[in-house]
Each structure stands twice: as C-alpha cells, then as structure tokens.
C-alpha positions in Angstrom: -32.0 -73.5 200.4 -29.0 -71.2 199.9 -25.8 -72.5 198.2 -23.9 -72.0 201.5 -26.3 -74.3 203.4 -26.2 -76.8 200.5 -22.4 -76.8 200.7 -22.4 -77.4 204.4 -25.0 -80.2 204.2 -23.1 -81.8 201.3 -20.0 -82.1 203.6 -21.8 -84.0 206.3 -21.2 -87.5 204.9 -17.5 -86.6 204.5 -17.2 -85.5 208.2 -19.0 -88.7 209.3 -16.5 -90.8 207.3 -13.6 -88.8 208.8 -15.1 -89.5 212.3 -15.2 -93.2 211.6 -11.6 -93.2 210.4 -10.5 -91.4 213.6 -12.4 -93.9 215.8 -10.8 -96.8 213.9 -7.3 -95.3 214.4 -7.9 -94.6 218.1 -8.9 -98.2 218.6 -5.8 -99.5 216.8 -3.7 -97.3 219.0 -5.2 -98.2 222.4 -5.9 -101.9 221.7 -2.5 -102.7 220.1 0.1 -100.1 219.7 0.3 -97.9 222.8 0.3 -100.6 225.5 3.0 -102.5 223.6 5.3 -99.5 223.1 5.0 -99.7 219.3 5.8 -96.2 218.2 4.8 -96.8 214.6 5.8 -93.4 213.2 4.0 -90.1 213.1 3.4 -87.6 215.9 1.3 -90.3 217.5 4.5 -92.4 217.7 6.2 -89.5 219.4 3.2 -89.2 221.7 3.6 -92.9 222.6 7.2 -92.2 223.6 6.2 -89.2 225.7 3.4 -91.3 227.3 5.8 -94.1 228.4 8.4 -91.6 229.6 6.2 -89.1 231.5 2.8 -90.7 231.6 1.5 -87.7 229.6 -1.7 -88.4 227.5 -1.0 -89.4 223.9 -3.9 -87.4 222.5 -2.8 -84.1 224.2 0.8 -84.6 223.0 -0.4 -85.2 219.4 -2.7 -82.1 219.5 0.1 -79.8 220.8 2.7 -81.1 218.3 0.2 -80.7 215.5 -0.4 -77.0 215.9 2.6 -75.8 213.7 1.9 -78.3 210.9 -1.8 -77.4 211.0 -1.0 -73.7 210.4 1.2 -74.7 207.4 -1.5 -76.9 205.9 -4.2 -74.2 206.2 -2.1 -71.9 204.1 -0.7 -74.4 201.7 -3.5 -76.9 201.1 -6.6 -74.7 201.3 -9.3 -73.6 203.7 -11.5 -76.7 203.1 -8.7 -79.0 203.7 -7.7 -77.0 206.8 -11.1 -77.2 208.4 -11.3 -81.0 207.9 -7.8 -81.4 209.2 -8.6 -79.3 212.3 -11.7 -81.4 212.8 -9.9 -84.8 212.4 -6.9 -83.7 214.4 -8.9 -82.6 217.4 -11.3 -85.6 217.2 -8.5 -88.1 216.9 -6.8 -86.6 219.9 -10.0 -86.8 221.9 -10.8 -90.3 220.8 -7.3 -91.6 221.6 -7.5 -90.3 225.2 -11.2 -91.1 225.4 -10.7 -94.7 224.6 -7.6 -95.2 226.7 -9.6 -97.0 229.3 -9.9 -100.0 226.9 -7.8 -103.0 227.8 -5.2 -104.2 225.3 -6.4 -107.1 223.1 -3.1 -108.9 223.3 0.5 -108.5 224.6 1.8 -110.5 221.6 3.9 -108.1 219.7 3.4 -109.8 216.3 -0.4 -109.7 216.6 -0.2 -106.1 217.9 1.9 -105.1 214.9 -0.4 -106.7 212.4 -3.8 -105.7 213.8 -2.6 -102.3 215.0 -1.1 -101.5 211.5 -4.2 -102.6 209.7 -6.6 -100.6 211.9 -4.4 -97.4 211.7 -4.0 -97.8 208.0 -7.7 -98.4 207.4 -8.6 -95.3 209.5 -6.0 -93.1 207.8 -7.1 -94.3 204.4 -10.7 -93.3 205.1 -9.5 -89.9 206.3 -7.3 -89.3 203.3 -10.0 -90.2 200.9 -12.1 -87.4 202.4 -9.4 -84.7 201.9 -8.2 -84.6 205.5 -5.5 -86.0 207.7 -4.8 -86.4 211.4 -1.8 -84.2 211.1 1.8 -85.0 211.9 3.7 -87.0 209.3 0.3 -87.8 207.8 -0.1 -84.1 207.1 3.4 -83.9 205.9 2.8 -86.7 203.5 -0.2 -84.9 202.1 1.9 -81.8 201.6 4.7 -83.6 199.9 2.2 -85.6 197.8 0.9 -82.4 196.5 4.4 -81.3 195.5 5.6 -84.7 194.2 2.5 -86.6 193.0 4.5 -89.4 191.4 5.1 -90.8 195.0 2.1 -92.3 196.7 1.0 -91.1 200.2 2.0 -94.5 201.6 5.5 -94.3 200.2 6.1 -90.8 201.7 4.7 -92.0 205.0 7.1 -94.9 204.9 10.1 -92.6 204.7 9.1 -89.9 207.1 7.8 -92.3 209.8 11.1 -94.2 209.7 12.7 -91.2 211.3 10.2 -91.4 214.2 11.0 -95.1 214.7 14.7 -94.3 215.0 14.0 -91.7 217.6 11.8 -94.1 219.6 14.4 -96.9 219.4 17.0 -94.5 220.7 14.8 -93.3 223.6 13.5 -96.8 224.6 16.8 -98.5 224.0 15.0 -101.5 222.7 15.9 -101.9 219.0 13.7 -105.0 218.7 10.7 -102.7 219.2 11.9 -100.5 216.4 11.9 -103.5 214.1 8.3 -104.3 215.1 7.3 -100.7 214.6 8.8 -100.7 211.1 6.7 -103.7 210.2 3.6 -101.9 211.5 4.4 -98.9 209.4 4.8 -101.0 206.3 1.5 -102.7 206.9 -0.2 -99.3 207.5 1.3 -97.8 204.3 0.0 -100.8 202.2 -3.5 -100.5 203.8 -3.6 -96.8 203.1 -2.7 -97.4 199.4 -5.4 -100.1 199.2 -8.1 -97.8 200.7 -7.0 -94.6 198.8 -6.2 -96.1 195.4 -8.2 -99.4 195.6 -7.2 -103.1 195.1 -8.9 -103.4 191.7 -6.0 -102.0 189.7 -6.7 -101.6 186.0 -4.5 -103.1 183.2 -3.3 -101.6 180.0 -3.3 -104.1 177.1 -1.3 -103.6 174.0 -2.2 -105.9 171.1 -0.2 -106.1 167.8 -2.2 -107.9 165.2 -3.1 -107.8 161.5 -6.7 -108.6 162.7 -7.0 -105.4 164.7 -10.4 -104.6 163.2 -12.1 -107.8 164.3 -10.4 -107.8 167.7 -11.3 -104.2 168.5 -14.9 -104.8 167.4 -15.3 -107.7 169.7 -13.6 -105.8 172.6 -16.0 -102.9 172.1 -19.1 -105.2 171.9 -18.3 -107.9 174.4 -16.3 -106.0 177.0 -17.8 -102.6 176.4 -14.4 -101.0 176.6 -12.9 -98.3 174.4 -10.0 -99.2 172.1 -7.4 -96.9 170.5 -5.4 -97.9 167.5 -1.8 -96.7 167.3 0.5 -96.9 164.3 3.5 -99.1 164.8 6.4 -100.5 162.8 8.3 -103.7 163.3 12.0 -102.7 163.2 13.1 -106.2 162.3 10.7 -106.6 159.4 10.3 -103.0 158.5 6.5 -103.5 158.1 3.8 -101.3 159.5 1.5 -102.9 162.1 -1.5 -101.5 163.9 -1.2 -101.5 167.7 -4.4 -101.6 169.8 -4.3 -100.0 173.2 -7.1 -100.8 175.7 -7.5 -100.1 179.4 -9.3 -102.9 181.2 -10.3 -104.1 184.6 -8.3 -107.1 185.9 -11.3 -109.3 185.7 -11.7 -108.5 181.9 -8.2 -109.8 181.0 -9.1 -113.5 180.5 -11.9 -112.7 178.1 -9.7 -110.2 176.2 -7.0 -112.9 175.8 -9.6 -115.3 174.5 -10.9 -112.8 172.0 -7.4 -112.1 170.7 -6.6 -115.8 170.6 -9.7 -116.6 168.7 -9.2 -113.9 166.1 -5.4 -114.1 165.7 -3.3 -116.8 167.4 -0.2 -115.1 166.1 -1.0 -111.8 167.8 1.5 -110.2 170.2 0.2 -109.0 173.5 1.7 -107.3 176.5 -0.1 -106.1 179.6 1.0 -103.6 182.2 -0.4 -102.4 185.5 -2.2 -99.1 185.6 -2.2 -97.4 189.0 -5.0 -94.9 188.4 -7.5 -94.3 185.6 -9.7 -91.2 185.2 -12.5 -91.1 182.7 -15.7 -92.7 181.4 -16.1 -96.3 182.3 -13.9 -96.1 185.4 -14.7 -94.7 188.8 -12.9 -91.6 189.9 -13.2 -88.9 192.5 -14.0 -85.5 191.1 -12.0 -82.6 192.5 -13.8 -80.2 194.6 
C-alpha cells in the first residue's frame, strides 16, 4: 500500500468524526435555535436572520457567506485544514437544510438556549479537535487562535459572535432575543473548551520542605509522577530551601497532600491550575 493511500485511509476516522460533529450541530440548529430566532453568532446566526426575513435556506446562506473565508483559510492554515474545512462547511450546510423538516423540540426560549448551545458546542468541539471548522466566525477563531494562541478558541468565538448578536438584535428589533442568544454563545464557548481541552485539567503543585527527598521519592513511587527540584531561598529567613514542582492530575491531589503531610506537617504547598500539559504521562495530540 502506497504512502498516499495510507495517508488517505488514516484520515477516514477524522472525517467520520467531523461528519458526526456537523450532524450534532445541524440538530441543535433545527431543533432549538432556528425556529426560536436565536441567532447565536457565526455565519449561521446571519443565516438565521436571512431565513426569517426572506425565507431563504440557512444552509445555502452559510455556504455562500463562507466562500471568502474558506479561500483565506486554505492559504493561511494549510491544504489539509482547507480540505477538511471545505468538507465540513459543505456537509454542515447540507445537513442544516436536510434536517430542516424536523419539528422544534420546544418553544421555551430558556430550554432552546441551553440545549441548542450544548449541541452546537459539542459539534463544534468535535470538529475543532479534528483540525477543521464549519467556517464563518468558527474559521475566524481558528485563524486568530493560530496568531494569538494565548487566547482559547472559545474566548475568541465569544468576542466575534457578539458582533453577530448585535446585528441580529438590530434587525429583529427584539433585544430580549439578543440576550438569549448571548447566553447560548456563552454555553457553546464553554462546551467547545471542554471538548477541545478537556475537563480533567491538570494541577501544578509546588512543595517547599526540608524533607524534599522523602516526599519526592514517595510521589515517584506512589503516584508515578515526575518531580523536579528547584532551588529557592526564603527572603525573610535568608535560608536556602528546595522547592519541588510536580504536575498531577486533579484526582492525584488528595494523595499528594497526604504524602506531604505525613513526611513534613510544616511543609508549604501551593497548587495552581494547568490548562494544557504535553509530554510523557499525559495525553496529548501530536501535530500532523
């Protein structure tokens, strides 16, 4: 089997996941957002406005509006990303219009905001994890995230989609709907971050103790986690103190505390959240 064929076959699972994400998004749109005029950001939000004004299909609107952004992404983010984005953009547009026959699950705006936001966020998160996007502000978020990686995709979406909400509120003349849409965007952004980054955030523990040797040995043996010793100095006492640094899963924190308490009740510990960890002992996605 040639390397070209192997490469194509290797991408099949990714395209299947992208397809699943597109379907989940389409269901969230048609079951909750579109019928209740919740233009929750993105070009799909603009598509919802166009649909209610002119009865023009949302999927077709999204596809037309995405063409310029797709051309930019192809050049800026690479061929592989462009192919996947083209696939997901077209498929999402087809699925949105293809599932438009489904009846709304509810006309309750609060339920629509919650479940619509969750489904759209889940679908987008799956798509983002597979190096694609459905275009629009989602694609813009990917582009900006590449330029300013210290901001999460969800945060960038929160900002850009707010502009679409303002536009929708102006056109509909119903500012209450804009508030509902803003809540939906917030929910979507949080779900995206959960899917892309994960909910099992790691923790960085810093331990200052004269019993650093015994503590580090037990962490290595009982938690199977690496420990790094740093040199520190107490500015009040002027004495040198070893500082242990260890990255742990959240579930490992209670045992780590017990180990430190057992070995040195006078030890000083502080723990901080770690957004992402790359390396041995922690799962991470390899760059293609």
